N, C-alpha and C positions, 0 to 999 in steps of 0.2 A: 504494500500500500504506500502510495506517495506520502511524503511528509510535507506539511502537517496533516495528521490524521484528523478527520472530522470529530468534533466533541472532545478531543484530547486536551488536557490542561497541563501536560508535562512541560518542563522548561524548553526542551528542544522544539516542540510544536508551537509554543508561545513565541519563541524567537523566529521560527519559520514564518509565522503570520506577520510579525512586525518588521523584521529585518530582511527576510528573504534568504538568498544564498549567503553562506554555505549551508544554512540550516534547512532551507526548503530544498527538497530532493524529489526527483521524479524517477520513474522506472528508466532503465537503460535499454536503448535499441540502437540498431545500426541500419543505415540504408545504403545500398549500392546502386547508384544511378544507372550505370551502363546496362544492368540486367533487371532493373526495377525490383530489387530484392530487399526485403525487410528481414532483419535478424531479431527475433523476439518481439513481443508486443505486450507490454504491460498495460494496466488499466487506463493509463493516461495517453495511450498511443494516438487517439484521435486528435487531441490537442497538439501533440508533438508533430504529427504529420501536417496539420494545418499551419502551425508556426513555421515549419520548414518548407512550406509551399510544395509539398510532395502530393501529386495528384493521382498516382497510379501505383499499384503493387501487383506484379505478376507472380512473384515467387516469395514465399514466406518460410523462413527457417526457424524452427522452435528448438532451442538447445536443451531445455528441461522443463518440467511441468510446474515449477513454482509460480505462484500468482503474479509476481512482478515480471514474469516472462511470458505469461499466457492469458491473463485476464482481459486483454484487449482484442483477443482473437474474434470474439463476437462482433466488435465494432468494425474490424477490417472486413470480415466476411459479409456482414449485413450491408456494407456499403455497396456491394455488388449485387444486391437483390432488390428488385422493384416490387414493393409490397402492394402497390395499386394494381399493377398488371399481373402480379403473382408470377414473375419469371426472373430467372437469373440473368445478369448482364454480362458476366464473365465467370470463368473458373480459374481459381488461383492454384498454383502448384505449392503444396504444403509439405515441406521437408522436415522430417524428424526421425529419431531412432524409434524402432518398433516398440521398445519398452516404454518410451515416453508416450507414444500413441495409446498403448494398452492402459497406462496409468491415467491418461486424460479421459479415456472412455469411462473409467470408473469414477474419477474425482470431478470431472467436468463433462457430464454426459451430454450437454448441449452440442458438443462437437459432433456427436452422432447425427443430430438433427441437421446441422449445417452441411455436413458432408454427405450423409446417406439419403436424407429426405430432400433437401433443397439443391444438392449437387453443386455447392459453391466452391469446393476444393477437391483436388486429387491428392491423396496422401502418397508421398514418395518416401520410402524408408532410406535413410542415410545413416550408416553406422560408423563407428570409430575407424579412422584411417581410410574411409571410403570417400571417393570424389564423385562429383557430378559436374558436367559441363553444361553451361547455359550460355548460348551464343559463343563468344570467344573467351568466356570467363570460366575458369575451373574453380570450384569450391570444394574444399576438403574438410571433413569433420575431424577435429583433433581433440 
């Protein structure tokens, strides 16, 4: 969860509200422009993408299932679904280790809805020391 946490009255959260950085902290993500790839998506990813003027994600890499790396997945995937017309606008390639996917299906079952029902992502397993090539860019899980 980003800092400051709602309703928290600890000293760090108080300073984050009044002073900002370095006390105010968000989730950490990385965007690779050449291949429109996002690495991890914490719950504040919508704000981060908007502030960075990033308008498209084709590839999304999830490193592990912790909330600060996955809780924004719904925001990213739903961005490509037209709820008025009830149809998907695109399909994202969603890369993660198989174990992470299995954990997410249990702990964040909404991934099943977005992938299996709405068809908003293709799951691609990428394991330790395995590489994928996207365009001219090679990505290796380490």
